[in-house]
KENUVEX-810162 format. One line per field, with one value per residue (C-alpha): residue number from 0; x, y, z. Coordinates in steps of 0.05 Angstrom, whole numbers, plus 5000, padded with zeros to 4 digits. Each point is the difference from the previous one (the first is absolute). Last residue first. Layout:
BEGIN
resi (NUM,...)
X (X,...)
Y (Y,...)
Z (Z,...)
END
This chain:
BEGIN
resi (533,532,531,530,529,528,527,526,525,524,523,522,521,520,519,518,517,516,515,514,513,512,511,510,509,508,507,506,505,504,503,502,501,500,499,498,497,496,495,494,493,492,491,490,489,488,487,486,485,484,483,482,481,480,479,478,477,476,475,474,473,472,471,470,469,468,467,466,465,464,463,462,461,460,459,458,457,456,455,454,453,452,451,450,449,448,447,446,445,444,443,442,441,440,439,438,437,436,435,434,433,432,431,430,429,428,427,426,425,424,423,422,421,420,419,418,417,416,415,414,413,412,411,410,409,408,407,406,405,404,403,402,401,400,399,398,397,396,395,394,393,392,391,390,389,388,387,386,385,384,383,382,381,380,379,378,377,376,375,374,373,372,371,370,369,368,367,366,365,364,363,362,361,360,359,358,357,356,355,354,353,352,351,350,349,348,347,346,345,344,343,342,341,340,339,338,337,336,335,334,333,332,331,330,329,328,327,326,325,324,323,322,321,320,319,318,317,316,315,314,313,312,311,310,309,308,307,306,305,304,303,302,301,300,299,298,297,296,295,294,293,292,291,290,289,288,287,286,285,284,283,282,281,280,279,278,277,276,275,274,273,272,271,270,269,268,267,266,265,264,263,262,261,260,259,258,257,256,255,254,253,252,251,250,249,248,247,246,245,244,243,242,241,240,239,238,237,236,235,234,233,232,231,230,229,228,227,226,225,224,223,222,221,220,219,218,217,216,215,214,213,212,211,210,209,208,207,206,205,204,203,202,201,200,199,198,197,196,195,194,193,192,191,190,189,188,187,186,185,184,183,182,181,180,179,178,177,176,175,174,173,172,171,170,169,168,167,166,165,164,163,162,161,160,159,158,157,156,155,154,153,152,151,150,149,148,147,146,145,144,143,142,141,140,139,138,137,136,135,134,133,132,131,130,129,128,127,126,125,124,123,122,121,120,119,118,117,116,115,114,113,112,111,110,109,108,107,106,105,104,103,102,101,100,99,98,97,96,95,94,93,92,91,90,89,88,87,86,85,84,83,82,81,80,79,78,77,76,75,74,73,72,71,70,69,68,67,66,65,64,63,62,61,60,59,58,57,56,55,54,53,52,51,50,49,48,47,46,45,44,43,42,41,40,39,38,37,36,35,34,33,32,31,30,29,28,27,26,25,24,23,22,21,20,19,18,17,16,15,14,13,12,11,10,9,8,7,6,5,4,3,2,1,0)
X (1383,4976,5025,4964,5001,4991,4970,4962,4978,4950,5023,5068,5063,5043,5032,5068,5027,5070,4996,4995,5054,4983,5004,4945,4995,5064,5024,5055,4983,4935,4971,4987,5034,5062,4955,4980,4925,4968,4965,4929,5029,5074,5053,5053,4983,4935,4931,4938,4949,4947,4963,5018,4961,4930,4953,4937,4928,4940,4931,4935,4942,4932,4940,4956,4932,4944,5039,4998,5028,4966,4986,5073,5045,4994,5074,5039,5063,5046,5076,5036,5074,5057,5045,4959,4969,4968,5010,4936,4971,4927,4953,5017,4951,5010,5038,5051,4982,5072,5036,5057,5007,5068,5012,5065,5045,4973,5009,4980,5046,5043,5004,4936,4992,4939,4945,4930,4952,4950,4926,5007,4929,5017,5075,5038,5065,5062,5058,5069,5035,5013,4926,4951,4925,4945,4926,4959,5025,4957,5059,5008,4930,5011,5064,5056,5038,5063,5032,4938,5004,4988,4960,5023,5016,4968,5046,4946,5021,4941,4930,5007,4950,4952,5043,5069,5039,5005,5054,4987,5039,5037,4974,5040,4949,4984,4946,4946,4994,4948,4926,4994,5062,5000,5057,5058,5036,5071,5023,5073,5024,5070,4988,4937,4930,4934,4933,4949,4934,5002,4937,5004,5054,5016,5018,5053,5001,4930,4977,5007,5059,5014,5066,4986,5053,4958,4946,4931,4952,4971,5009,5061,5031,4988,5033,4954,5017,4952,4947,4946,5008,4977,5024,5064,4959,5044,4975,4929,4992,5003,4932,4995,5010,5069,5034,5028,5064,5011,5066,5000,5057,5055,5058,5015,4932,4935,4959,4932,4976,4929,5000,4926,5004,4938,4927,5005,5025,5018,5048,4959,5027,5068,5003,4937,4999,4974,4974,5043,5018,5007,5060,5012,5012,5001,4988,4970,5023,4964,5018,4945,4967,4934,4925,4979,5070,5057,5059,5071,5020,5046,5015,5015,5021,5032,5059,5022,4968,5052,5015,4925,4980,4976,4941,4978,4935,4932,4953,5011,5026,4935,4932,5011,4999,4985,5039,4965,4999,5075,4994,5033,5055,4994,5052,5046,5058,5051,5065,5022,4934,4941,4955,4939,4968,4936,4967,4975,5016,5070,5027,5050,5055,5031,5065,5033,5072,4985,5015,4942,5010,4958,4964,4950,4965,4984,4940,4959,5050,5001,5068,5043,5075,5017,5073,5070,4995,5066,5014,5065,5034,5074,5042,4998,5065,5005,4965,4942,5010,4957,4980,4956,4946,4974,4936,4935,4948,4949,4936,4929,4968,4946,5032,5067,5058,5076,5047,5066,5055,5052,5049,5032,5072,5020,5055,4952,4931,4941,4948,4989,4983,4996,4956,5006,4966,4930,4932,5028,4983,5056,5024,4978,5033,5043,5068,4980,4943,4975,4930,4992,4943,4941,5032,4955,4952,5043,5056,5072,5050,5043,5074,5023,5023,5019,5022,5031,4996,5031,5075,4990,4997,4972,4982,4990,4978,4941,5015,4933,4929,4962,4949,4930,4947,4946,4932,4961,4925,4995,4987,4943,5013,4992,4956,4996,4959,5016,4949,5015,5060,4995,4997,5062,5018,5036,4978,4954,4965,5020,4957,5029,4985,5020,5024,5032,5029,5017,5034,4982,5012,5039,4964,5013,4932,4955,4932,4966,4937,4982,5026,4985,5059,5049,5037,5063,5026,5048,5016,5036,4979,4962,4981,4975,4952,5005,4939,5005,4977,4942)
Y (0857,4953,4989,4948,5005,4951,4999,5065,5033,5044,5070,5003,4963,5050,4996,4998,4990,5000,4999,4931,4971,4984,4927,5010,5042,5015,5069,4999,5058,5015,4934,5037,5010,5031,5049,5036,4995,5067,5039,4993,4991,5015,4951,4953,5004,4965,5006,4958,5028,4963,5054,5003,4956,4985,4963,5029,4989,5016,5006,4967,5024,4984,5045,4987,4994,4961,4935,5006,4934,4933,5002,5019,5035,5071,5008,4960,5041,4988,5002,5009,4989,5032,4987,5029,4933,4994,4952,4979,5010,4982,5006,5053,5020,5072,5048,5028,4951,4977,5020,4950,4940,4967,4925,4974,4969,4944,4925,4935,4996,5056,5074,5025,5073,5024,5052,4999,5052,5025,4999,4941,4977,5000,4990,5008,4959,5026,4950,5023,4948,5049,5017,4952,5013,4976,5019,4982,4995,5001,5037,5026,4981,4929,4992,4990,4940,4992,4942,4959,4927,4943,4939,4928,4993,5055,5056,5050,5067,5042,4970,4925,4944,5039,5016,4969,5028,4933,4999,4968,5052,5047,5068,5042,5027,5067,4989,5031,4973,4997,5009,4968,5014,5036,4976,5031,4958,4991,4963,4989,5020,5017,5075,4994,4981,5029,4978,5036,4979,4930,4986,4938,4960,4926,4990,5011,4992,4971,5000,4924,4954,5000,5038,5044,4986,5020,5051,4974,5026,5071,5021,5044,4942,4989,5005,5001,5026,4967,5008,4983,4959,4937,4930,5012,5009,5032,5071,4976,4982,5074,5015,5076,5001,4970,5056,4993,5029,4990,4993,5004,4967,5036,4971,5069,4998,5029,5030,4990,5023,4981,4968,4990,4996,5042,5004,4931,4969,4930,4996,4962,5034,5009,5021,5042,5036,5070,5040,5059,5063,5054,5047,4986,4927,4970,4926,4964,4950,4967,4978,4978,5007,4963,4998,5071,5021,5026,5025,4984,5035,4984,5047,4971,5043,4939,5031,5059,4966,4945,5003,5003,5057,4982,5023,4979,5020,5015,4983,4965,5026,5014,5018,4938,5044,4975,4994,4978,5071,5007,5073,5042,5047,5053,5053,5031,5049,4991,5021,4927,4987,4967,4953,4977,4932,5007,4952,5060,4963,4975,5050,4963,5045,4997,5039,5044,4987,4986,4925,4996,5002,4957,5020,4962,5031,5074,5009,5058,5050,5076,5019,4984,5000,5037,5017,4977,4968,4968,4926,4975,4950,5009,5062,5072,5032,5046,4959,5029,5028,4977,5041,4965,5041,4975,4960,5036,5002,4945,5006,4979,4989,4954,4942,5013,5047,4998,5058,5003,5052,5014,5056,5005,5013,5009,4968,4979,5031,4956,4968,4945,4989,4925,4975,4946,4976,4979,5027,5061,5074,5036,5070,5041,5068,5020,4995,4931,4968,4928,4982,4932,4949,4969,4987,4960,5007,5021,5020,4981,5029,4956,5016,5042,4994,5050,4995,5061,5015,5045,4990,4934,4984,4934,4982,5069,5003,5015,4964,5011,5014,5043,4960,4993,5053,4991,5028,4935,5010,4955,5024,4964,4940,5012,4955,4977,4936,4970,4952,4926,4967,4944,4932,4963,4926,4975,4927,5006,5059,5073,5062,5070,5063,5071,5060,5065,5029,5073,5018,5050,4947,4937,4934,4950,4968,4980,4975,4943,4982,4943,4940,4928,4999,5013,5066,5031,5070,5053,4971,5052,5022,5061,4984,4929,4958,4926,4953,4926,4930,5017)
Z (7505,5056,5070,5043,5075,5058,5070,4996,5065,4962,5017,4967,5022,4964,4932,4967,4929,4971,4923,4971,4956,4928,4979,4949,4937,4962,4979,5052,5048,4964,5027,5064,5069,4968,4964,5064,5016,4984,5055,5027,5070,4995,4975,5026,5074,4985,5031,5013,5049,5041,5039,5074,5047,5025,4955,4969,5021,4957,5031,4979,5042,5029,5006,4940,5034,4966,5010,5076,5025,5001,5075,5012,4949,5026,4988,4948,4985,4941,4993,4933,5002,4961,4940,4942,4981,5069,5057,5036,5070,5014,5059,5052,5055,5020,4955,5049,5056,5008,4936,5011,5047,5002,4997,5031,4947,4958,5001,4966,4940,5028,5015,4968,5020,5037,4992,5032,4971,5050,5018,5049,4982,4926,4996,4935,4996,4965,4996,4978,4958,4943,4999,5032,5004,5046,5006,5061,5071,5063,5032,5070,5026,4975,5042,4951,4972,4959,4962,5011,5023,4953,5021,4995,5073,5042,5020,5018,4970,4977,5000,4997,4999,4956,4961,4997,4942,4963,4946,4932,4961,5046,5024,5047,5048,5033,5052,5042,5071,5056,4983,4931,4958,4933,4955,4962,4947,4975,4937,4985,4930,5025,4993,5044,4979,5023,5030,5043,5032,5028,5041,5044,4964,5011,4927,4947,4923,4989,4927,4998,4986,5075,4999,4938,4948,4940,5018,5016,4947,5005,4927,5014,5038,5074,5068,5061,5069,5048,5053,4951,4936,5036,4984,5039,5064,5052,4987,4989,5073,5018,4972,4999,4924,5010,4962,4930,4971,4925,4962,4924,4962,4961,5040,5029,5032,4974,5056,5031,5069,5021,5068,5017,5075,5016,4980,4968,4936,4978,4941,4949,4938,4966,4926,4993,4932,5009,4941,4980,5038,4946,4999,4926,5019,5069,4994,5060,5052,5057,5070,5047,5068,5005,4987,4983,4980,5043,4958,4978,4935,4942,4941,4932,4939,4965,4963,5042,5061,4999,5075,5009,5046,5070,5043,5069,5036,4970,5057,5066,5066,5037,4973,4955,4938,4930,4936,4936,4972,4999,4981,4946,4979,5055,4987,5052,4988,5055,4966,4996,4964,5033,4959,5040,4999,5041,5049,5041,5065,4986,4949,4956,4973,4931,4997,4948,4979,4926,5011,5050,5075,5047,5063,5043,5060,4989,5046,4972,4973,5002,5027,4938,4992,5064,5005,5020,5069,5018,5002,5031,4954,5015,5001,5023,5023,5061,5053,5039,5070,5059,5061,5052,5034,5067,4991,4986,5055,4996,4960,5021,4932,5029,4962,5033,4983,5002,4985,4961,4993,4946,4987,4931,4982,4927,4959,4944,4997,5017,4955,5050,5074,5016,5055,5054,5063,4978,4980,4963,4990,4963,4982,5059,5004,5061,4965,4974,5038,5007,5023,5031,5002,5036,5068,5046,5057,5060,4952,4988,4951,4955,4990,4942,4928,4946,4928,4968,4926,4946,5012,5036,5075,5027,5072,5030,5072,5046,5066,5034,4977,5051,5039,4971,5015,5055,4982,4993,4998,4939,4930,4963,4956,4926,4958,4927,4995,4932,4971,5008,4967,4950,5032,5020,4992,5062,4992,5059,4969,5007,5004,4990,5040,4985,5041,4978,5065,5014,5066,5055,5053,4983,5002,5056,4992,4942,5020,4962,4963,4953,5039,4978,4952,5056,5009,4971,5016,4973,4931,4957,4930,5022,5071,4991,5041,4987,5004,5013,4980,4955)
END
């Protein structure tokens, strides 16, 4: 044994030599929960499986001094249904733990950083905002002076707005895929169940992936994807932790029965944390798989390893044609990629857990090296690709990713918010905005729905293997801000008859008929093109 690494969750907080079997952790925060594990590493960097979890909370300190009042509260983005705020950092004799943000005297957000977005607002309305800082002992500053902000009059763009609860009795809804009938299959991480959930929220357990096991960390039943040709082949794909490894398998779903699993990709090293687990079919029809480094960072740069990669395979698990290394590997140098989605140009984007400094949003290119473990966040090392965006790990810890009309929606676990940004170029977005700060706690998966909205899932109580006996997580539906999309014509009334001069009745010959004048608004989905059908 060459060394031991002490982890808090999935983050290394101390490393000691291989001849040391006890240590003291310093510079911890008071009144704070830590879930500690230890891994052993040999001289080649190979990692053991993790030790047992040690779940401890540090005691409060005798500190009674509150942080200073946050200064320079201001609006940085104003829409008809949302207002984004920012402020300057407070100071504290021990350290600022977070900020509470208030609208008209009522708290709506609790955030670890210097920004929050208030959503679901009324257009053309003035709101008064204040913010207060607090430390780990819950010493709270006075609130900042109130700042009035007025919303815009016309809603547009891709702002998400809470619509309704879909189901509030889920375990840990991790992977979601929609069937041709509009209902969804949901993978429950710690119960290992495949659950059908209708758009109205009705839940039915269809079966269990009995081979799946927990890692008492982040492993279990994770990603789920529906075959693009499900109507003819009935295949469902799942990523799960097995006794010996992480793997991807497929099964047939017929008559609501989960069939026998057929493993198609095996040998992905597992550990308590850093298991990856997202699977999605791309616009090219191939299956993309995100894999973590399994708490052995050397695997990320090893092209012979399936870990620390984004893989691209056929429906049978073979390397997809055109892969850059003629293997399953599509991109490498990843620590723990969690979300993948494609924009309107077919470009792949991915969200990734950082270690202790920076989480990332990356534009994925075939064969590109994303730097881990040499780089965490932007580092400008030759041959390694920098992220498009990066966040402090307390602000994000991103998981699921979805793109609708070139708006990116990124669920944050530790940050407990939904980050929203607009793609503005091949490697660029506008300034990210943080929605639903703390509303549902830790957020795991976001996915577009057949009825034109988003489903967003929570993943609370997910440490130490979760609480599979307690169904306390949610799926909520989000809608998009903006006026309803309406098509109208000045030539005839809604539900009226089209005048004969716009039909074949005007000359008795089909074809070559002029169109009636038509008009429509921008609608709520930030559409970039329209198709008119009759």
